[in-house]
Every structure is written in C-alpha cells, then in structure tokens.
N, C-alpha and C positions, 0 to 999 in steps of 0.2 A: 723789610720783611716783617718786622714786628710792628706793623701799623695797627692802630686801634680802629676797629670798625664800629661806627656808631650803631646803637641798638635799633634805630629807626630804619636803617638800611637792611639789616637782617630781618626785621619785622616786615618790611616791604616785600622782600623776596619770598618770605614764607606766606604772606598774604596773597601774593601773585600766584604762587603754586596752589594755594587753597582755592582761589577763584577758578583757575584752570580745571582742577579736579572737580569742583562743584559744577562747572559748566558742562563738562563731559558727562557727569552723572545725570544731570538734568536732561541733557539731550537723549541719552540712552533710555532714561526712564520714560520720556514722552513717546519714543519710538516703540518701546515694549508695550506701553499702555494702549497705543493706537493699534498695534498689531494684535494685541490680546482681544480687543473687541471684534476685529475682523475675523480672527480665528474662532471666536465663540459663535459668530454668525455662520461660518463655514461648518463648524461642528454641528450646529443645529440643523443645517440643511442635510448633512450626511445622516444624522440620526433619524430625521423624517423620512429620508429615502429608504433607510434600512427598515424602519417600522412599516412602511407601505409595501415593500417588495419582498421581504423575507419573513419566514415563519418563525413564530416564537418557540421556545423550548417546550412549553406545555402543549402547544398546538401540534408540534412534531411528535411528541409522545402519544397524544391522543390518536393521531393518524396512524402511527406505527402499531398501536394496540388494535385498531380496526383491521389493519392489514394482516396482523398475526392471527386475529380471530377468523378472518376469512380463509387464511391458509389452513388453519386447524379444521375448519368446516370442510374444505375440499379434501383434506387428508382423510377425514372420517368417512366422507362419501366414497372415496376410492377404496378404503378398507372394507366398507360394506359391500361394494360391488365385487371386490375380490372374494369375499366370503360367499356371496351368492354363486359366483362362478365355480368356486371350489365345491360347494354343496351339489351343484348341478353335475359337475364332472364326476364326483364320487358316487352319485346315485346312478349314473350311467344312462339316465333318461334324456330324451331329446327335448329341447325346449318347445313349448307349444306357443303358437302365435294366435292372435285373435282371429285370423283368417281361417286357421285350421279348425276352429271350433264351430264355424258357421256351416 
C-alpha cells in the first residue's frame, strides 16, 4: 500500500489528461468557428430580407403623419359641411339648385 509512485508516471497521467482536454477544446473551437461563419451568412440573408420587405421606423412615421393629416382634412371637410347644413336648416330656406335658376 505504501508504494512509491515515480514522478514520471504521475506526470504522464497529468499530461494525458491535458492532451484529452486540449483535444476536446480544439474540436469544440473549430466547430464553433465554422458554425459562426455559417450563422453570420444566415444573419446577413435575414437582414437583407428584412431591409427589402419591411418598412423602416422613419418611413412608418412619415406614412402615419400623412395618414393623420388626411384624416384631419376629412374631419375639417365634414365639420364645414355640417356647419353649412346647420345654417341652411336655421334659416329655413330651401336650397337652390343650378337648374332652378335657369
């Protein structure tokens, strides 16, 4: 039980463990690096697709401003029409058409 283990046997075991760990690390590193380049290519494709098919935030804001301006204009036109109808109703007169004047 009390045998003396020579240092080169202990060193050999530690060296073997270090080689195994180094080999596993190298294999994982090469797989990660190769997958990283493939993932970067896929990401570039996705970014290009998004840039071609979807609107930017600034473009969306500009379009929404135009839509809101158009809605405001329609609201003002309806309010103006309502005022003219109210004035006609209050005056009690009948509307005249261009045919009645001829």
